[in-house]
N, C-alpha and C positions, 0 to 999 in steps of 0.2 A: 309725855311730851306731845303737844298738839301742833302738828305742822300746818294745819289748815285753820288757824285761829281766826282769821278774818273772813272765813268762808261760812256763809249761812246756808248750809246744804243739808238736806235730810239724810244724805248718804255719808255724812262726815264720820260717823262711827265705823262704817264699813271700810272707808278709805284708810282710816287709822289702823284697822286690823290688817289690811293688806300690806301696808308699809311695815308694820311690826313683823309680819311673817317673812317679808323680804329680808329684814335685818337679822332675824334669828335663824334663817335657813342654813342648815349644815349638811345638806345632801351633797354627794360627790358626783362629779362628771363621769361619763363612761370612759373607759380606757382609750387612749389615743389610737391604738391599733384597731379597736372595734369601730371607732368612728370612721377611720380610713377604709376599712373593709366595706362598711355600709355605703360610703360614698362611691366606692368602686363598683358596687352592684348596679347602681343607677347609671354610672358612666358606661359600663359594658353593654347594658341593654340599649342605651341610646345610640351607641356606635355600631351596633349590629345591623348590617344591611337588611333591608326588607326583601323577603324572597319574592322573586318575580313570578307571576303566573304566566302560563303560556296562553296567548291570545289566539283563539280560533277565528279564522277569517274565511268566509265563503267567497270563492272567486266568481266573477261575473263574466259571462261570455260576451266578448266585444265584436268578434268577427269569426265567421265559419265559412271557409272556402272549400266546398265539397267538390270531388272530381266530377267532371263533365257538366258542371253548372257554372255558368259565367256570372261573375259578380259585377255589380253596377260599376261602370267606369273601367273595367278590366279589359285589356286587349291582349290576345294571345293567339299565336298561329297554331298551337297544338293544345289539346286538352291535357290537363295535368292528372296524374294518377295518385296524387298526394292530397290528403285532406288536411288543411291547415286551419288551426283554431288559435285565436288569441284571447286570453283571459286577463282580467285585471283584478287585483286585490290590494287595496290601499296603495302603497308606493311601488309595488312590484307588478310586472306583467309576466305572463307565462305563455310562451309560444310552444304549441304542440303540433306535431306532424305525424299523421297516421298513414302508413304505407302498407300495401298488401305484399305479402311475401309468399313463398312456396308453402311454408307451413305456418299458416295463420297470418297475423299482422305484426307490424313493428310500430312502437310509439317512441318517437324521439322528441325531446323538449329542451327548452332553455329558459332559465329564470332571468328576466331582464330587470335591471335595476342595479342595486349594489352587488358586490361580489358575494356569492353564496357557494363557494367551492367546499365540497365535503358535506353538503346538506343531505339529510336522509330523505329519500323519495320512496313512497310506498304505493303500490297499485293493488287494489283489492276488488274482488268480484268474480262472478262466474266460477265459483268454487276454487279460486286461485288467489294467492297472496304473494306478491313479489316485492323485493326491496333492493334498492340500489343507492348509490351516492353520486352527487354531481362531481364533474371534473373541475379543473382550474378555470374553465370558461363558463361554469354554472350550467353545463349541459348534462343530460341524462338520457338513457335509452333502455327500453324493454323490448325483447324479441319473443317470437313464437306465442303471440297472444291470440287466444281463440275468440270466437264471436261471443258477444254478450255486453252487459252494462258494467262499467267499472267506476271506482272512485279513486282519485289520485290525491294523496296527502303529501304535502311538502313541509317537512319539519325544519324550520329555520331557527335562528338564534332564540328568539322569545315569542315566536308566533308559528302557528300551524295554518297553512293555506290548504283549503279543501276544494277540490273540483269534483263535483258529483255528476253522475249520469253520463259518462263518456261512453257512447255507443260504438262498438266495433262490429262492422258488418262483414 
């Protein structure tokens, strides 16, 4: 039987063979449960959430008010004994205050921005590594810090903010 009788094509024989193979095909489909299992493989892979990477952000010093040094535009009747530094990192700001104590220094800070209660804060340097967590107001504190240079790491939800070279005198 010639289905392409009116067609003057060099591939007419080839097309007739393809149609004949389609009519005489007796292969069986895969079982229904195998087809469903294969479809589910692709569905679970597509629905699997992508693992988020922790983004490291280096904080930038915006302001450093050292004791006994007047800042431009600052008026005060008494000199402060607290060194106050303000850092910014993306959408967050970090307020650090360093005060001298009888045994070393104390570092108190607060993460300004969204709520970061319970965030892990790590202070490393001068042969020391300390860890604490923020309170409900996103505040943290380290005490009895000896002289030296330190790095402060703030581990937030999906980012780590790093403040390097904090010098304690």
